N, C-alpha and C positions, 0 to 999 in steps of 0.2 A: 488747943492744937491748931496752930495757924499755918504752919509750913506745909507745902504741897506733899512732900514725901511722906510725912506723918499721916496726913489726911487720906492719902491714897491707900494706906494700909489699914486704917482704923474706921473711917467714916462708914456708918451703916453696917459694921462688921463686929457687933458685940458678941462675945463668947456665948455659946448656947446656954440658955437659962436652966435647962433640965440636966445637962451632963457636964457643963463647963468646957465643952470642946472649943478650942481657940478658933478654929475655922468653923463658921456657921454651917450647919448641915445642908445637904442638897435635898430639896423637897420635891421628889419625883412622885407627885400625886396630881390627879385631875380634879378630885373633889374632897370635901371636908365634912366631918361629922358635925351636925348642928344640935345644939342643946335645946330641942323643941322646935316647932315650926316658927320660922322667922328668928330664931335665936342663934345668931352666928357666934362661933367661937373665935375670938381674936379678930373678927372682921373678915374671915375667909369663908367662901362658899363654893367657888368653882375657879379653876386656875386660869381660865381666860380672863376673868375680871381681876384676879389678884393671886399672887403666889409669893410666899416669903422669900424665896431665892431671887425672884425677879425684883421684888421690893428692895432687897439689899443692894442690888446693882443700881437701881434707879436712885436710891438715896445717895450712894457714892458718887454717881455722875452729877447729880444736882450740886453736891457739895464742892466738887472739884471745879466746876464752871461757875459757881456762885449764882446758880439759878433758883427760881422759886420751886421748880419741880423738874423731873426728868422722866422720860418714858422710853422703854427699850422695846425693840421690834425684831422681827425675824430677819431683816436685812436693812442695809442703809437705804435702799430704794423704797422699802415699805415705810420707813420712818419719814422719808421725804414726801411720799404720797399722802400719808396721814396729815402731815403739817399743811400741805397745799390744800387738801380738801377742807381742812378746818378753817382756812382763811379765805379761799376763793369761792366764786360763784360764776356762772356764765356771764361773759362780758368783762370779767376782771382781766388784769394784765399781770404778766410776769416779765420783769426785766432782769436778764441774767447775762453773765459774761459770754463773750463769743469764743471762749476756749474752755468752757466748763467740761467736767467729766461727761463723756458721751452718753452714759446711762441716764444721767440727770436730764440732759437735753432730750433724749428719746422719751423719757417719762412725760415731760411737759408737752413736747411736740406731737407725740403720737397717742397719748392717753388724755391729757387735759385739754389740748387744743380742739380735738373733735367734740369735746364736751361744751365748748364755747369760750374757753380761755384764750386770750391773745398773748402771744409770745414775741418779745423783742430781745435781740442780743446786741451787746455793746462791749467795747473794750473797757473793763472795769478799772484798769490802771489809769484811765483818762477821766478824771473827776468832772471836768467841764463837759465832756461828751455825755457822761452819765446824767448830769444835771439837765442837759438839753433833751435827752431822750425821755427822761421821766416827765418833764414839763410841770405845769402848774397842778395844784391839788385838784382832783376830780372826785366824782361821786362813786365811781366803781372801785372795789378793792384793788390794791396794788401790792405786789411782792417784789422787793428788790433782793435778788439772790446773788450773794457774793461768795466766791470761792477764792481763797488765798492761803498759801500759794496755789496756783492753778495746776491742773492736771492735763497735759504733761509739760506745758511751756514755762511753768514756774514763775508766772507773772505775779506781782504783788499789788494788792488793792489796799488803800488807806481806809481801814474799817471805820475809824472814828469820823472821818470826813464824809464817807459815803453814808454812814448812819444818819448824820446830820442832814445831808441832802435828801435821803429817803424820807425821813420823818417830816421834813418841810413840805413834802408832797403827799403826806398821809400814808406812806408805805409801811408795810410790815417788813422789817429788815432781817434777813436770814443769812447766816454765814455757815458755809460748809467748812468745818475745821478739821477734816479728816487728816490732811497731810501734817498739820501742826500738832494736833492733840491738845487737850487742856493744859498740859505741862508747858508747852511752848507759847501758847496764845490763848487768851480768854476774851472772846468777842463780846460777851455780855457786858463786861466792864468797859468796853469801848463804845457801847451804845446799841449793839444789836438786840433784837427782840427774841431771837431764837437761834440756836446752834444745832446743826445736824452732824451726825457722824456715821460712817461705816465703822462699827466697832470691830468688824472683821480685821481691820488694819492695825494701827499702832495700839489701840486700847486693848484688844485681845493679845496681839503681839506674837503669836506663836503659830499662825497659819493652821489652826485647828478648830476654828469656830466661825460661823457666819452670823452677823447681827448688825443692828443699827440702833440709833438712839436720837432723840430730840431733847434738848434742854431748853426750857422756857424761862423767860425773864419775868413773867407775870402769872399769877394764879388764874386769871381769867382766860388767858390763852392756853394755859396748861389744862384747864377743864375741858375746853373744846377739843383739844387733841386727845385727851384721855378718853373722851366719849367715843371717838373714832377708833382708838386702840381697842376698846371693849366691843364696840358694835361690829367692826370689820374683822377683828380678831387676828391681825398679823403680829402676834406677840412673840417675844423671844421665849424659847422653851427653858425650863429650869436648868438643864445641863449647860446650854449655851450661856445663860446668865452666870452660872457658877464659874465657868471657864473664863468668861470675860472679867469677872471680879479678880480671879487669880492672876490674870495678865496685868491688870491695872496696878496691882501691888508693886510691880517692878517697873512701872511706866517711866518714872523719873530717871532711874539709872540707865534704862534702855535708851531713852531719847537722848540723853547726854552722849552715849556711845554712838548711836546712829548719827547724830549731828557732827561729832568729831570725825568719824570715819568718812562721812559724805564730804566734809570740808577738805579732807586730805585727798580724797579721790578727785574732787573737782580741780583742785590745784595741780594734781599730777597730770590731769588730762588737758588742761587749758592750753598748754604749749605743744601738745602732741601734733605732729604734722598731719595725721589722719583725721584730726578733729577740726571741724570748721568753727564750732561754737559750743560752749558749755553753758547750760541754763541752770544756774544755782544762785539763790539770793545771798549766799554767804560770800560770794566774790565781790570785791569792791567796785568792779565796773558793771555789775548788774544794775539795770535801770531802777529796780525797786529796793536796792540794798539799804538805803537810808531809812525808808519807811519800815522795812522788815526789821531792822535793828531796833527801831523804836517800839514796835508793837509785838515783837517776839522775843522770847528768852534765848532762843537759839534758832538756827536756820533749817533744822530738820534733816531727814535722811534721804530725801528724794532729789534726784537731779536728772536732767536729760542732756543728751549730746547730739549735735548734728554732724553727720559724717561727711567729710569733704568729697568722698568718692561717690556720693549719691545713694539711691535706694538699694541697689544691689549689694554694695559694700555694707550698708547698714544692716541689711538682712543677714549677711554672712557673719558680721560682728555679733549680732544677737544670738546666732546659732553656734558660736565658736568658744564661748566661755566654758570653764570647767568648775569653778566655784559658784559663780553667779548662775542660777537656774533659770532657764527660759520658761516663764510661767506668767499667768495673769496674777492680779492682786499685788499687794505691797504691804509693808509695815511689819513683816515678821522678822524674827531674829536672824533668819538666813537671807542672804542677798539674792535678789531676783533681777532678771533683765527681761525687757519686753520690747516688741516692735509695735508701737501704738496704732499705726495706721491700719494694721490688719489684725490687731488683737483688741485692746481695751477700747479703742476709738473707731472700730470698723463701722459702727452704726452711723457715724457722721461723715463717712467718705462721700465726697461730691457736694458737700455743703460748705458754708463759710467756716464751720468748726473743724473742717478736715485738718488732720495733723500732717505736717511735712513728711514725705516718704523717706527722707534721709535721717529721720529722728529715731533715736533709741532711748528708752527710759530705764533708769536704774533705781531700784529700791536697795539702798546700801544697808547691809545688815550689821551685825555686831561681831563678825569674825575679826581676825587679826588684819589690820588695814594693809600691811605690807603684802600679805597674800592676795588681798583683793586688787590692789594696784597691779601686781604682777600678772594676775589672771586677765585683767583688762588689756594690759599691754600685749600679752601673747595672743589674745583674741583679735586685737587690731592688726597685728602682724599677719596672722593667719588669714584674716578677711582680705587684706591687701594682696596676698599671694594668689589666692584661688580665683 
């Protein structure tokens, strides 16, 4: 089984040995009967350390990304935190994009920096600037944190090139692959050491579960993160893991539809007089289009638009759609719309990561694309009138 769609359905998902159930059972248990003191049955003792349902998700995630191991967490930020704590110590550096997800920046800047970590931000689409920022190899641990496409400006970073630059300086190279998913992009194959996900988004895919994951390229790094998963305990619960597995089974077909719909929406909006700019790597004039085409299978379901009328029109546009739902998050089957500067990226207002106030972000779902385009057009007309 080498093709993605087949592995997404079968990896780690053997029918139940005792009943033959095609879908592995949900193990809602906190503890396990032991066959004598110290005699574990099938390696399980307590569900913080291991649970069969969580194991099935972790096996599936590792397979899809080509990793040595994967670990699932209670949220994407919990996954990021465990990975950072496994790699960093006081005095270490994190170099990340100057337009990363606001929650990631907040985690490093307000949790890890007070602990003694140094944070530098740079435009990850400029490889020469990244090289200069990282500098020569040093004695302190260094993490090069790449997000591509970025949230919400949809910038593209050359993963293979940045991995080479990072490794030359002794960095651990991490890629936040949430927007792309392992179906569209496989960072480990491009040289990254670790991949992080908010599994809440495209992997779960139905807006009914919160979770996160780290996929590691080496057993050594996996053991360090696994210890923190066990010791700190921010694990994904069995039901969350089961729902995420269910979502992943349709990931390939969903991502194809998300990508096709987003491409059509981007092309429909790019000439609209109310739109100043469309940020979508599938457009030929996007600065990162060539690199995205090389390292991605498709361009994904996320795009952002800058409104020509400024912040007030952007807010009204976000509040005027009927099919697109005004809400946080992304990656579900339903289309969502958001106003990042006061929603997903409110925590970075007033910083260099601040999002333009005329920007609106779209998570394009898998509804009929003609309905989606019509909804956006009527919302733009309504926003212009009011």
